[in-house]
BAFI-3210 file (N, C-alpha, C; in Angstrom, 3 decimals, decimal comma, padded with zeros to 6 digits):
// residues 332
n [1|2|3|4|5|6|7|8|9|10|11|12|13|14|15|16|17|18|19|20|21|22|23|24|25|26|27|28|29|30|31|32|33|34|35|36|37|38|39|40|41|42|43|44|45|46|47|48|49|50|51|52|53|54|55|56|57|58|59|60|61|62|63|64|65|66|67|68|69|70|71|72|73|74|75|76|77|78|79|80|81|82|83|84|85|86|87|88|89|90|91|92|93|94|95|96|97|98|99|100|101|102|103|104|105|106|107|108|109|110|111|112|113|114|115|116|117|118|119|120|121|122|123|124|125|126|127|128|129|130|131|132|133|134|135|136|137|138|139|140|141|142|143|144|145|146|147|148|149|150|151|152|153|154|155|156|157|158|159|160|161|162|163|164|165|166|167|168|169|170|171|172|173|174|175|176|177|178|179|180|181|182|183|184|185|186|187|188|189|190|191|192|193|194|195|196|197|198|199|200|201|202|203|204|205|206|207|208|209|210|211|212|213|214|215|216|217|218|219|220|221|222|223|224|225|226|227|228|229|230|231|232|233|234|235|236|237|238|239|240|241|242|243|244|245|246|247|248|249|250|251|252|253|254|255|256|257|258|259|260|261|262|263|264|265|266|267|268|269|270|271|272|273|274|275|276|277|278|279|280|281|282|283|284|285|286|287|288|289|290|291|292|293|294|295|296|297|298|299|300|301|302|303|304|305|306|307|308|309|310|311|312|313|314|315|316|317|318|319|320|321|322|323|324|325|326|327|328|329|330|331|332]
n.u [010,501|008,603|008,856|011,491|011,170|009,402|010,502|012,870|011,329|011,138|011,264|013,307|013,437|016,176|019,201|021,359|024,489|026,214|024,775|025,779|028,762|028,923|029,008|031,119|033,442|033,354|030,520|029,141|027,818|027,201|028,515|028,319|029,977|029,566|029,389|030,619|032,531|031,331|031,590|029,404|027,856|025,761|023,505|020,899|017,958|016,847|014,459|012,816|012,807|014,205|014,273|016,175|016,964|015,249|015,513|016,865|013,953|012,463|013,278|013,382|010,735|010,314|011,207|009,555|009,873|008,452|006,960|008,750|010,018|009,704|009,847|010,039|011,282|010,287|010,290|009,882|007,845|007,135|006,569|002,447|002,239|004,490|003,027|001,611|003,590|005,780|007,131|010,057|013,607|016,643|016,993|015,893|016,120|018,155|016,312|013,610|014,402|015,171|013,123|011,084|012,319|014,068|016,217|017,839|018,695|018,786|020,982|022,753|025,785|026,275|024,305|026,050|028,492|027,734|026,005|027,268|026,827|024,058|024,549|026,333|025,776|022,951|024,734|025,689|023,972|023,139|021,940|022,025|023,773|023,266|025,272|024,650|025,012|024,428|026,879|027,227|025,383|026,425|027,168|024,921|023,704|024,781|024,561|021,440|021,494|022,587|020,757|018,385|020,411|020,046|017,185|016,469|015,281|016,849|016,815|014,444|015,974|017,220|015,729|014,998|017,091|017,524|015,322|015,445|017,906|017,070|014,944|016,578|018,045|016,070|014,833|017,427|017,646|015,119|016,335|018,321|018,906|018,785|020,010|021,825|022,214|020,488|021,858|023,015|022,655|023,316|021,776|022,993|022,978|022,045|022,599|025,463|026,548|026,578|026,978|026,526|028,831|030,383|028,901|027,399|024,226|022,233|023,150|023,714|021,070|020,137|022,059|020,899|018,473|019,298|020,529|023,160|026,281|026,693|028,736|030,511|033,689|033,700|034,658|035,061|033,286|035,096|034,174|031,876|029,361|028,686|029,796|031,753|030,808|030,631|029,953|030,885|031,858|029,711|028,242|030,402|029,527|027,151|025,884|025,984|024,330|021,480|019,165|018,112|018,377|017,211|017,592|015,183|015,078|015,262|017,927|018,068|016,576|015,785|013,539|011,798|011,822|014,134|016,323|015,674|016,057|018,368|021,396|023,457|021,792|020,428|021,919|022,171|021,499|019,304|017,829|017,189|015,217|012,898|013,693|014,104|013,829|012,228|012,935|012,202|014,522|014,046|013,579|015,930|018,536|018,311|019,135|017,187|013,988|012,733|014,025|014,303|011,962|012,787|014,520|012,530|010,878|012,763|013,445|010,996|011,394|013,389|012,938|010,176|008,877|009,927|009,438|006,713|004,473|005,426|007,806|005,911|004,909|007,190|007,632|005,591|005,874|008,241|007,950|005,705|007,466|008,473|007,206|007,372|007,979|006,342|005,304|006,841|005,343|003,858|005,324|003,543]
n.v [-019,530|-017,642|-016,357|-015,364|-013,519|-011,188|-010,399|-008,865|-007,358|-005,368|-002,008|000,200|004,024|005,773|006,480|004,401|002,972|002,075|003,554|006,367|006,538|005,924|008,152|010,551|013,078|015,451|015,322|016,232|018,997|022,137|022,153|020,343|017,969|017,170|014,309|015,384|016,837|019,431|022,253|022,991|025,103|024,844|027,551|027,486|025,918|024,292|025,450|024,642|022,243|020,691|017,702|015,804|012,858|009,815|008,130|009,994|011,607|009,870|009,519|012,238|012,519|010,213|011,306|013,368|015,601|016,372|018,332|020,143|020,064|020,770|019,857|016,958|014,309|012,514|009,663|009,370|007,468|007,157|008,119|008,228|010,773|012,695|012,814|015,512|017,432|019,442|018,754|017,671|017,592|017,257|017,791|019,794|023,395|025,930|027,841|026,884|025,910|028,279|029,794|028,286|028,874|027,624|026,750|024,867|022,218|018,837|016,029|013,409|011,665|011,019|012,729|014,958|014,479|014,094|016,673|019,280|021,889|022,731|022,713|024,160|026,266|026,681|027,142|029,117|031,323|031,344|029,194|026,350|023,814|019,974|017,044|013,790|009,923|007,274|004,058|001,972|000,632|001,638|003,798|004,748|005,755|008,079|009,505|010,005|011,294|013,765|014,772|015,026|016,988|018,997|019,674|020,634|018,364|016,633|014,671|013,605|012,292|010,575|009,160|007,689|006,003|004,938|002,665|001,571|000,213|-001,782|-002,931|-004,493|-006,197|-007,415|-009,204|-010,554|-012,171|-014,126|-016,318|-016,890|-019,036|-021,267|-023,708|-024,988|-022,398|-020,492|-020,785|-018,136|-016,614|-013,353|-011,853|-008,664|-007,397|-009,147|-009,404|-009,174|-010,585|-009,981|-009,272|-008,039|-006,390|-007,454|-006,477|-004,259|-002,427|-004,174|-006,986|-006,998|-006,792|-009,612|-011,002|-010,187|-010,949|-014,034|-014,984|-016,967|-015,267|-016,508|-015,583|-013,807|-013,598|-011,790|-009,927|-005,682|-003,496|-000,814|001,915|001,332|-000,395|-002,502|-005,992|-007,707|-011,394|-013,793|-016,101|-018,664|-018,505|-018,545|-020,912|-022,704|-022,834|-024,063|-025,938|-025,110|-022,988|-022,294|-020,624|-017,779|-015,396|-011,787|-008,549|-006,081|-003,220|-000,347|-000,347|-002,703|-005,537|-008,650|-011,548|-014,189|-016,005|-015,975|-016,142|-018,927|-019,974|-019,497|-020,239|-023,021|-022,648|-024,091|-025,811|-025,128|-025,255|-023,853|-023,172|-025,437|-026,321|-024,276|-021,993|-019,571|-016,223|-012,532|-009,469|-006,010|-003,670|-000,942|-001,810|-002,820|-001,647|001,012|003,518|003,762|004,015|001,775|-000,502|-002,241|-003,713|-004,991|-006,993|-008,667|-009,025|-010,504|-012,399|-013,767|-015,461|-017,036|-018,357|-018,879|-020,316|-018,977|-016,566|-015,607|-014,121|-013,363|-011,584|-009,262|-008,490|-007,149|-005,001|-003,481|-002,417|-001,053|001,083|001,985|003,002|005,522|007,651|011,080|011,602|010,732|007,792|005,693|005,174|001,868|-001,126|-001,903]
n.w [039,322|038,855|041,181|041,171|038,651|039,495|041,619|040,124|038,447|039,504|039,331|039,667|039,706|039,725|038,756|037,260|038,059|036,071|034,091|034,984|034,958|032,218|031,045|029,393|030,232|028,548|028,221|030,792|032,981|031,359|029,013|026,035|023,323|020,053|017,627|015,531|016,863|017,680|019,968|022,336|024,321|026,634|028,510|028,406|027,826|024,546|022,274|020,226|017,727|015,731|014,283|012,105|012,296|012,784|015,221|017,031|017,212|018,613|020,945|021,789|022,264|024,133|026,329|027,041|025,647|023,189|022,852|022,255|019,925|016,731|013,829|012,092|010,208|006,607|007,118|010,006|012,250|014,939|018,140|017,559|017,706|015,979|013,870|013,578|013,183|011,173|008,287|007,679|005,429|004,675|001,922|001,790|000,679|002,303|003,071|003,625|005,984|007,302|007,740|009,242|011,767|013,875|016,815|016,917|015,069|014,857|013,794|012,341|011,579|008,692|007,724|008,131|006,976|004,260|003,376|003,674|002,846|003,738|006,533|006,763|006,253|007,964|010,301|010,134|010,116|012,913|014,047|016,044|015,606|016,090|016,207|016,596|017,037|018,710|019,016|020,834|023,564|025,506|024,877|023,947|026,620|027,253|025,092|025,477|027,846|027,117|025,375|026,840|028,577|026,841|026,137|028,525|029,921|031,793|034,181|033,152|031,984|032,459|034,483|032,810|031,390|034,197|033,996|031,613|032,133|034,283|033,145|031,427|033,160|034,150|031,969|031,222|033,380|032,717|031,407|032,191|033,864|031,906|030,169|028,090|025,320|022,762|019,620|017,367|013,792|012,817|010,706|008,821|006,533|003,705|001,134|001,093|002,574|005,409|009,102|012,198|014,683|017,346|020,670|019,188|019,029|017,829|018,327|021,297|022,241|021,185|022,676|025,072|025,414|025,171|023,633|022,005|019,900|016,672|015,239|016,273|015,779|013,623|011,387|011,684|009,639|008,068|010,775|011,522|012,736|011,449|010,236|008,098|007,216|005,166|003,096|002,647|005,528|007,216|006,168|007,318|009,302|010,034|010,641|013,355|013,770|015,011|015,012|012,582|012,293|010,525|009,978|008,858|006,987|005,808|004,078|003,925|002,457|002,983|002,851|003,867|001,982|000,392|001,664|002,369|000,061|-000,663|-002,634|-001,161|001,056|002,853|003,960|006,255|009,669|010,936|008,714|007,902|009,633|009,815|011,637|011,371|010,885|010,641|011,455|012,188|011,818|013,188|015,953|016,703|016,239|016,042|018,427|020,599|023,318|022,517|021,885|023,889|023,079|020,949|022,752|023,548|021,465|019,997|022,392|022,518|020,022|020,413|022,946|023,960|025,977|028,404|027,948|026,622|027,630|030,397|029,214|028,194|030,798|031,823|030,028|030,670|032,834|032,933|030,930|032,650|034,753|033,515|033,689|034,688|032,027|028,355|027,522|024,771|021,561|021,094|019,263|015,946]
ca.u [010,737|007,600|009,478|012,681|011,089|008,490|011,668|013,749|010,661|010,777|011,764|013,698|013,858|017,360|020,217|022,370|025,456|026,765|024,673|026,338|030,296|029,533|028,862|032,371|033,621|032,714|028,798|028,506|027,668|027,184|029,331|028,546|030,529|028,635|030,436|031,575|033,715|031,703|031,534|027,986|027,405|024,041|023,174|019,403|017,626|016,129|012,897|012,541|013,874|013,966|014,850|016,337|016,847|014,435|015,440|016,259|012,916|011,707|013,801|012,945|009,099|009,981|011,737|008,460|010,561|007,652|006,400|009,672|010,222|008,565|009,984|010,832|011,328|008,666|010,245|009,007|006,136|007,006|005,376|002,422|002,297|004,668|002,149|001,146|004,576|005,808|008,113|011,743|014,452|018,001|017,195|015,594|016,811|018,032|014,920|012,474|014,768|015,287|011,580|010,588|013,269|014,283|017,188|018,272|018,112|019,131|021,186|023,415|027,097|025,727|024,208|027,286|029,131|027,116|025,186|027,813|026,007|022,919|024,609|027,457|024,286|022,391|025,173|026,414|022,759|022,833|021,177|022,920|023,548|024,321|025,512|024,696|024,492|025,921|027,054|026,529|024,572|027,296|027,239|023,583|023,342|025,090|023,505|020,219|021,516|022,567|019,007|018,154|020,743|019,614|015,938|015,810|014,596|017,637|016,134|013,229|016,786|018,090|014,895|014,174|018,197|017,287|014,116|016,230|018,802|016,217|014,198|017,638|018,344|014,861|014,653|018,246|017,033|014,329|017,208|019,900|018,809|019,031|021,768|021,896|021,281|020,285|023,019|022,221|023,867|022,066|022,136|022,870|022,928|022,044|023,199|026,557|026,535|027,326|026,459|026,935|029,900|030,374|028,849|026,749|023,361|021,489|024,019|023,434|019,461|020,254|022,623|020,379|017,323|019,610|020,994|024,349|026,249|027,810|029,418|031,483|034,653|033,134|035,755|034,527|033,676|035,005|033,841|030,249|027,986|028,624|031,363|031,734|031,563|030,688|028,805|032,062|031,918|028,545|028,013|031,219|029,127|025,841|025,198|025,443|022,970|020,102|018,391|018,398|017,875|017,844|016,731|014,544|015,093|015,665|019,298|018,594|015,161|015,337|012,644|011,989|011,823|014,890|016,724|015,541|016,333|019,980|022,375|023,947|021,530|019,999|022,754|022,218|020,365|018,216|017,150|015,964|013,989|012,023|013,585|014,577|012,901|012,679|012,742|011,991|015,456|014,190|013,459|017,189|019,724|018,490|019,391|015,892|013,471|012,447|015,281|013,100|010,951|013,679|014,530|011,438|010,981|013,828|013,190|010,034|011,369|013,920|012,147|008,400|007,964|010,096|009,311|005,568|004,044|007,259|008,466|004,738|004,461|008,802|007,847|004,789|006,810|009,427|007,207|005,253|008,774|008,397|006,119|006,417|007,662|005,412|005,735|006,476|004,588|003,932|005,490|002,774]
ca.v [-018,683|-016,352|-015,367|-014,476|-012,532|-010,958|-009,313|-008,260|-006,484|-003,539|-000,847|001,832|005,392|006,077|006,473|003,268|003,344|001,816|004,932|007,787|005,984|005,743|009,541|011,143|014,420|016,579|015,764|017,197|020,107|023,078|021,953|019,052|017,630|016,142|013,491|016,017|017,589|020,718|021,884|023,262|025,497|024,876|027,976|027,642|024,692|024,834|025,135|024,595|021,705|019,909|016,637|014,961|011,270|009,040|008,251|011,493|011,992|008,921|009,841|013,568|012,294|009,519|011,734|014,500|016,692|016,242|019,764|021,267|019,398|021,554|019,243|015,524|013,678|011,831|008,435|008,731|006,927|006,374|008,132|008,728|012,330|013,267|012,379|016,539|018,080|019,441|017,549|017,993|016,554|018,010|018,028|021,141|024,755|026,437|029,053|026,620|025,521|029,621|030,099|027,928|029,844|026,326|027,422|024,161|021,328|017,602|015,563|012,270|012,067|010,807|014,215|016,191|014,177|014,476|017,819|020,571|023,429|023,081|022,418|025,805|028,060|026,471|027,666|030,594|032,050|031,088|027,877|025,207|022,060|018,598|015,359|012,425|008,386|006,291|002,580|000,911|000,853|002,106|005,605|005,579|005,872|009,091|010,226|009,887|012,136|014,782|014,902|015,534|018,616|020,343|020,295|020,686|016,993|015,376|014,409|012,433|010,906|009,540|007,695|006,595|004,950|003,654|001,877|000,595|-000,695|-002,715|-003,583|-005,583|-007,032|-008,342|-009,909|-011,365|-013,363|-015,196|-016,654|-016,811|-021,088|-022,575|-024,874|-024,601|-021,793|-020,749|-020,183|-017,307|-015,666|-012,240|-010,596|-007,286|-007,328|-010,451|-009,119|-008,635|-011,559|-008,669|-009,384|-006,941|-006,143|-007,724|-004,424|-003,342|-002,682|-005,590|-007,941|-006,073|-007,226|-010,473|-011,426|-010,072|-012,134|-014,912|-016,348|-016,623|-014,948|-017,694|-014,781|-013,222|-013,383|-011,505|-008,594|-004,991|-002,423|000,412|002,102|001,103|-001,479|-003,887|-006,728|-008,892|-012,693|-014,429|-017,138|-019,394|-018,921|-019,241|-022,315|-023,514|-022,748|-024,418|-026,848|-024,665|-022,118|-022,642|-019,302|-017,709|-013,888|-011,240|-007,243|-005,697|-002,020|000,413|-000,375|-004,520|-006,068|-009,742|-012,098|-015,762|-017,310|-015,174|-016,503|-020,419|-020,496|-018,634|-021,431|-023,397|-022,250|-025,524|-027,171|-024,320|-025,750|-022,846|-023,244|-027,169|-026,430|-023,045|-021,311|-018,126|-014,997|-011,297|-008,315|-005,143|-002,977|000,102|-002,067|-003,400|-001,262|002,077|003,845|004,320|003,099|000,636|-001,327|-003,304|-004,442|-005,675|-007,759|-008,965|-009,952|-011,847|-013,706|-014,386|-016,343|-018,361|-018,775|-018,812|-020,901|-018,014|-014,737|-015,187|-013,303|-012,240|-010,238|-008,193|-007,599|-006,504|-003,790|-002,788|-002,072|-000,127|002,187|003,027|003,767|006,343|008,914|011,943|011,435|010,271|006,486|006,130|003,884|000,300|-001,112|-002,551]
ca.w [038,467|039,070|042,248|040,678|037,941|040,088|042,586|039,597|037,798|040,734|038,370|040,561|038,957|040,215|037,890|037,794|038,283|034,766|033,061|034,844|034,395|030,918|030,111|029,025|031,134|028,202|028,531|031,940|033,211|030,252|027,665|025,072|022,792|019,044|017,087|014,385|017,444|018,096|021,443|022,231|025,557|027,444|028,952|028,686|026,555|023,192|022,644|018,560|017,197|013,690|014,153|010,841|012,437|013,468|017,141|017,856|017,291|019,192|022,335|022,463|022,492|025,472|027,684|027,549|025,251|021,797|022,453|021,607|018,818|015,219|013,221|011,922|008,704|006,218|007,196|011,242|012,632|016,372|018,359|016,599|017,810|014,964|012,043|013,614|013,096|010,179|007,991|007,353|004,671|004,395|000,750|001,826|000,880|003,234|003,223|004,403|007,876|008,328|007,771|010,853|012,553|014,688|017,842|017,379|014,296|015,177|012,631|012,727|011,616|007,416|007,087|008,376|005,610|003,089|003,292|004,093|002,458|004,528|007,612|007,237|006,036|009,366|011,550|009,432|010,486|014,078|014,406|016,439|015,004|017,067|015,225|017,120|016,602|019,179|018,212|021,642|024,563|026,539|024,174|024,097|027,528|027,539|024,219|025,893|029,079|026,187|024,709|028,689|028,705|025,575|026,362|029,865|030,316|032,123|035,467|032,722|030,494|033,941|034,515|031,260|031,834|034,651|033,870|030,686|032,686|035,328|032,467|031,041|034,048|033,875|030,696|031,528|034,328|032,223|030,537|033,362|034,580|030,901|030,301|026,603|024,780|021,396|018,925|016,773|013,349|012,949|009,300|009,094|005,147|003,151|-000,102|001,136|004,049|006,628|010,499|013,517|015,372|018,827|020,903|018,511|019,525|017,317|019,526|022,613|022,384|021,303|024,216|026,756|025,408|025,758|022,288|021,537|018,786|016,247|014,878|017,632|015,409|012,622|011,002|011,624|008,495|009,123|012,076|011,624|013,564|010,526|010,146|007,214|007,305|003,997|003,043|003,352|006,882|007,321|006,048|007,652|010,895|009,385|011,584|014,714|013,894|015,661|014,739|011,396|012,473|009,579|009,965|007,486|006,896|004,478|003,055|003,654|002,179|002,827|002,611|004,490|000,833|-000,051|002,648|002,544|-001,268|-001,229|-002,688|000,132|002,980|002,966|005,246|007,605|010,818|011,032|007,353|007,839|010,956|009,761|012,219|010,141|011,087|009,841|012,715|011,632|011,850|014,292|017,150|017,220|015,366|016,857|020,021|021,387|024,208|021,780|021,683|024,841|022,459|020,382|023,382|023,939|020,089|019,874|023,673|022,318|018,622|020,773|023,895|023,895|026,970|029,024|027,659|026,692|029,125|031,501|028,672|028,088|032,135|032,274|029,066|030,813|034,365|032,170|030,508|033,806|035,463|032,687|034,060|034,100|030,711|027,453|027,238|023,360|021,094|021,290|017,379|015,736]
c.u [009,867|008,359|010,302|011,942|010,320|009,940|012,594|012,640|010,126|011,840|012,035|014,231|014,782|018,201|021,189|023,656|026,244|026,234|025,445|027,842|030,336|029,526|030,265|032,614|032,919|031,531|028,843|028,703|026,554|027,716|028,876|028,854|029,810|030,042|031,344|032,468|033,010|030,822|030,082|027,734|026,085|023,907|021,548|019,374|016,929|014,989|012,486|013,466|013,430|014,849|015,270|017,006|015,908|014,237|016,121|014,879|012,219|012,541|013,704|011,460|009,125|010,606|010,571|008,909|009,662|007,014|007,295|010,041|008,947|008,884|010,637|010,963|010,307|008,759|009,966|008,069|006,743|007,087|003,991|001,956|003,168|004,281|001,555|002,109|004,710|006,873|009,357|012,501|015,463|018,168|016,608|016,428|016,953|016,942|014,480|013,330|014,703|013,864|010,696|011,227|013,244|015,923|017,934|018,197|019,504|019,840|022,026|024,421|026,890|025,274|025,358|028,053|028,737|026,206|025,788|027,563|024,809|023,786|025,156|026,297|023,943|023,025|025,781|025,283|022,475|022,229|022,789|022,281|024,077|023,998|025,579|024,089|025,181|025,809|027,269|026,090|024,790|027,128|025,734|022,653|023,358|024,799|021,935|020,441|021,732|021,591|018,774|018,582|020,387|018,119|015,087|015,011|015,844|017,249|015,121|014,544|017,478|017,178|014,716|015,722|018,198|016,080|014,484|016,999|017,972|015,722|014,952|018,051|016,769|014,639|016,376|018,143|016,016|015,221|018,382|019,862|019,036|020,494|021,815|021,565|021,332|021,190|022,595|023,249|022,334|022,923|021,801|022,322|022,829|023,102|024,623|027,151|027,071|026,403|027,025|028,366|029,713|030,115|027,841|025,576|022,353|021,940|023,559|021,982|019,807|020,996|021,568|018,843|018,190|020,446|022,700|024,927|026,802|028,776|030,691|033,096|034,578|033,788|034,825|035,005|033,821|035,144|032,518|030,164|028,352|029,520|030,510|032,296|031,432|029,949|029,194|031,884|030,818|028,184|029,270|030,642|027,871|025,339|025,306|024,956|021,938|019,091|019,016|018,142|018,245|016,541|016,558|014,205|015,232|016,431|018,974|016,463|014,444|013,963|012,830|012,336|013,417|015,750|016,935|016,233|018,216|020,203|023,353|023,386|021,151|020,569|022,812|021,063|019,115|017,098|015,861|015,304|013,427|012,513|014,670|013,305|013,101|012,356|013,161|013,639|015,276|014,202|014,712|018,389|019,466|018,241|018,177|015,527|013,264|013,175|014,697|012,424|011,367|014,219|013,406|010,762|011,752|014,240|012,456|010,029|012,220|013,800|011,342|007,977|009,043|009,770|008,024|004,956|004,512|007,300|007,371|004,681|006,389|008,472|006,493|005,424|007,375|008,493|006,223|006,396|009,187|008,055|007,197|007,150|006,849|005,656|005,951|005,900|004,955|004,832|004,072|002,935]
c.v [-017,649|-015,214|-014,420|-012,881|-011,705|-009,423|-008,575|-007,335|-005,015|-002,634|000,634|002,839|005,829|005,892|005,229|003,406|003,532|003,478|006,248|007,345|006,084|007,431|010,286|012,444|015,335|017,013|016,333|018,483|020,703|023,010|020,098|018,892|016,624|015,200|013,869|017,000|019,102|020,813|023,207|023,671|025,270|026,039|027,645|026,251|025,143|024,523|025,127|023,717|020,820|018,952|015,668|013,671|011,184|008,561|009,214|012,189|011,090|009,174|010,785|013,101|011,356|010,288|013,450|015,583|016,716|017,567|020,595|020,903|020,353|020,734|017,872|015,413|012,822|010,469|008,271|008,733|006,810|007,925|008,680|010,174|012,469|013,342|013,839|017,632|018,344|018,545|017,852|017,441|017,457|017,811|019,491|022,206|025,387|027,357|028,506|026,682|027,191|029,767|029,877|028,344|028,717|026,839|025,821|022,298|020,298|016,739|014,279|012,440|012,051|012,104|014,963|016,034|014,745|016,039|019,194|021,509|023,929|023,427|023,899|027,027|027,782|027,501|029,021|031,635|032,029|029,870|026,909|024,119|020,966|016,997|014,463|010,783|007,759|004,955|002,023|000,968|001,276|004,005|005,705|005,679|007,728|010,255|010,890|011,058|013,542|015,341|016,056|016,937|019,445|020,930|020,414|019,657|015,895|015,121|013,097|011,504|009,887|008,659|006,517|005,842|004,067|002,538|001,221|-000,696|-001,983|-003,321|-005,079|-006,336|-007,958|-009,636|-010,865|-012,621|-014,384|-016,296|-017,368|-018,637|-022,114|-022,928|-024,275|-023,585|-021,430|-020,209|-019,569|-016,749|-014,647|-011,297|-009,465|-006,651|-008,424|-010,274|-009,250|-009,682|-011,167|-009,220|-008,182|-006,810|-006,616|-006,399|-003,920|-003,263|-004,083|-006,990|-007,891|-007,063|-008,547|-011,246|-011,242|-010,816|-013,721|-016,012|-015,657|-016,225|-015,814|-016,754|-013,843|-013,003|-012,891|-009,971|-007,086|-004,286|-000,922|000,594|002,130|-000,075|-003,327|-004,517|-007,849|-009,773|-012,948|-015,609|-017,982|-019,733|-019,298|-020,684|-023,053|-023,908|-023,415|-025,307|-026,388|-023,342|-022,698|-022,116|-018,667|-016,480|-012,628|-009,528|-006,798|-004,097|-000,800|000,000|-002,604|-005,183|-007,383|-010,323|-013,789|-016,737|-016,779|-016,060|-018,181|-020,717|-019,918|-020,025|-021,728|-023,256|-023,402|-026,439|-026,412|-025,132|-024,946|-023,209|-024,430|-026,974|-025,751|-022,606|-020,181|-016,942|-013,715|-010,197|-007,381|-004,232|-001,820|-000,174|-003,132|-002,951|000,463|002,114|004,268|003,311|001,638|-000,618|-002,716|-004,292|-005,508|-007,067|-008,641|-009,789|-011,258|-012,917|-014,683|-015,779|-017,256|-018,993|-018,466|-018,867|-019,992|-016,905|-014,572|-014,743|-012,293|-010,653|-008,922|-007,623|-006,478|-005,146|-003,049|-001,531|-000,787|000,951|002,924|003,649|004,638|007,539|010,011|011,920|010,552|009,056|006,487|004,504|002,484|000,115|-002,074|-003,542]
c.w [038,868|039,835|042,093|039,595|038,463|040,667|041,048|038,756|038,661|039,803|039,291|039,736|039,758|038,921|037,807|037,544|037,073|034,047|033,256|034,979|032,930|030,375|030,709|029,893|030,261|027,872|029,189|031,836|031,731|029,440|027,263|024,166|021,314|018,086|015,937|015,671|017,898|019,478|021,463|023,604|026,003|028,302|029,590|027,414|025,230|023,525|021,208|017,844|016,261|014,315|013,099|011,355|013,272|015,145|018,179|018,409|018,479|020,949|022,552|023,065|023,966|026,634|027,760|026,457|023,792|021,812|021,728|020,176|017,273|014,127|012,707|010,863|008,523|006,695|009,013|011,320|014,197|016,863|017,120|016,430|016,442|013,865|012,544|013,494|011,648|009,570|007,020|006,462|004,358|003,073|000,687|001,459|002,082|004,367|003,666|006,288|008,422|008,570|009,045|011,722|014,484|015,604|017,367|016,080|014,703|013,974|013,380|011,369|009,262|007,171|007,185|007,248|004,647|002,592|003,988|004,212|003,058|005,597|007,657|007,120|007,649|010,711|011,057|009,920|011,725|014,419|015,054|015,788|015,738|016,024|015,935|016,959|017,302|018,560|018,932|022,700|025,658|026,445|024,182|025,560|027,789|026,374|024,763|026,981|028,045|025,728|025,956|028,478|027,968|025,781|027,693|030,416|031,152|033,025|034,301|031,761|031,932|034,308|033,473|031,197|032,441|034,993|032,764|031,357|033,778|034,647|031,644|031,546|034,136|032,937|030,321|032,199|033,896|031,570|031,788|033,815|032,998|030,697|028,802|025,957|023,344|020,161|017,559|015,144|012,785|011,710|009,313|007,296|004,380|002,007|-000,130|002,522|004,896|007,517|011,091|014,061|016,936|019,731|020,511|019,205|019,367|018,447|020,961|022,866|022,195|022,330|025,439|026,263|025,046|024,725|022,150|020,046|018,309|015,480|015,327|017,077|013,572|012,873|011,020|010,090|008,596|010,734|012,057|012,811|012,481|010,141|009,440|007,814|006,239|004,052|003,309|004,053|007,591|007,254|006,252|009,425|010,866|009,940|013,185|015,065|014,106|014,973|013,983|011,995|010,960|010,245|008,708|007,799|005,697|003,398|003,243|004,109|002,123|002,822|002,964|003,125|000,457|000,296|002,356|001,159|-001,688|-001,383|-001,180|001,611|003,185|003,576|006,492|008,726|010,828|009,534|007,240|008,864|011,034|011,055|011,873|010,049|010,675|011,135|011,991|012,396|013,414|015,646|017,672|016,904|015,738|018,380|020,652|022,167|023,607|021,171|023,010|024,140|021,548|021,081|023,016|022,809|020,059|021,156|023,220|020,855|019,640|021,828|024,187|025,341|028,423|028,529|027,531|028,133|030,290|030,471|028,576|029,571|032,490|031,279|029,893|032,314|033,841|031,863|031,791|034,676|034,021|033,019|035,030|032,271|029,631|027,260|025,571|022,780|021,110|019,813|017,593|015,288]
res [m|k|r|i|v|h|n|l|l|v|l|v|v|m|l|a|s|t|g|a|e|a|v|p|a|e|q|r|g|h|d|i|t|d|d|a|g|r|v|v|r|l|d|n|h|f|e|r|v|i|s|l|y|g|a|h|t|e|n|l|f|a|m|g|a|g|p|l|v|i|g|v|t|r|h|d|r|y|p|s|a|v|h|e|k|s|v|f|s|y|h|d|g|l|e|r|f|l|a|a|a|p|d|l|v|m|i|r|p|m|i|d|r|g|y|g|p|l|i|r|g|l|e|k|h|g|i|t|v|v|s|l|q|p|g|s|v|e|e|m|y|a|y|w|l|v|l|g|q|m|t|g|r|q|d|q|a|e|t|m|i|a|a|f|q|q|a|v|t|a|f|r|a|l|t|a|s|i|p|v|r|k|r|v|y|f|e|a|i|h|k|r|m|k|t|f|t|p|g|s|m|p|i|f|a|l|e|a|a|g|g|l|n|v|a|a|d|a|a|q|v|r|t|t|n|i|a|f|y|g|k|e|r|i|l|s|r|a|g|d|i|d|v|y|l|a|q|r|g|v|m|n|q|p|t|l|e|m|i|r|k|e|p|g|y|g|l|i|k|a|v|r|e|n|q|v|f|i|i|d|e|t|i|v|a|r|p|t|w|r|l|l|h|g|i|n|t|i|g|n|l|l|y|p|e|r|f|q|g|h|g|e|r|i|l|r|m|a|e|a|a|m|t|p|g|t|p|p|t|r|p|q]
***
């Protein structure tokens, strides 16, 4: 086991082929197309960036573009250097943005849809707006490259992708020889009994940690990574659920007591055996480097005998491979 883990922990600083193939043609060269269909010409990289989404902020700092960031949101926590930046909100008036003189404002589709007057005002004054929010790990690699292209950090973005992919390979190796894997229900929204779609980042993290998704047949809700499952179907699989995971974040704040006392949940194997765990959504549902910490966290819950010590070593070597980018702050 130790020899296999050691061999897979050699993190090469080169872009793995899966990452390169994931990049759409329109995102190569000097043009990028965002989620709203804007085509942005990249003759030079941007130098004054306001980020209105925590994932953008984390990723820009991770690839060494922190000095270019002049504004973040009040919810941003990682890395600690974000606390030195000015705080902005999509509720702010246009004048506050113009006074800061950004050349790029980074948003996500929710802001594009809900705050049209602000977005149109920024663009009217010559400020580039880019809306991005990947829904899968493959899209995340392309997204990282776009961030690198926009900030003159493409080499660092490629290094980041390669280090991430090699770390995932090492994590998968930890459970490769397990004959019977833990079956897991991963809750997205407790009150609505929703889970995640296959291929979403939380399910990627679960599977990379060696878990089996018992709700792989869940029906997607619109175009999101959220899937409807319902209590009836959850309870129909009650005896199959070895571990019950629930993400906790702004939109979903379950507690262990809430889950254990949910009517009917006493039938669930994981509830009976005290295998219910809450996980911070920022390390499993965001397209950032810290998804590796999500994999390690889940792995330590499912297979502590496999991940203890080895998982931390994988994280350390992955972060070492990020040089010259600044390694992200580790979650507390």
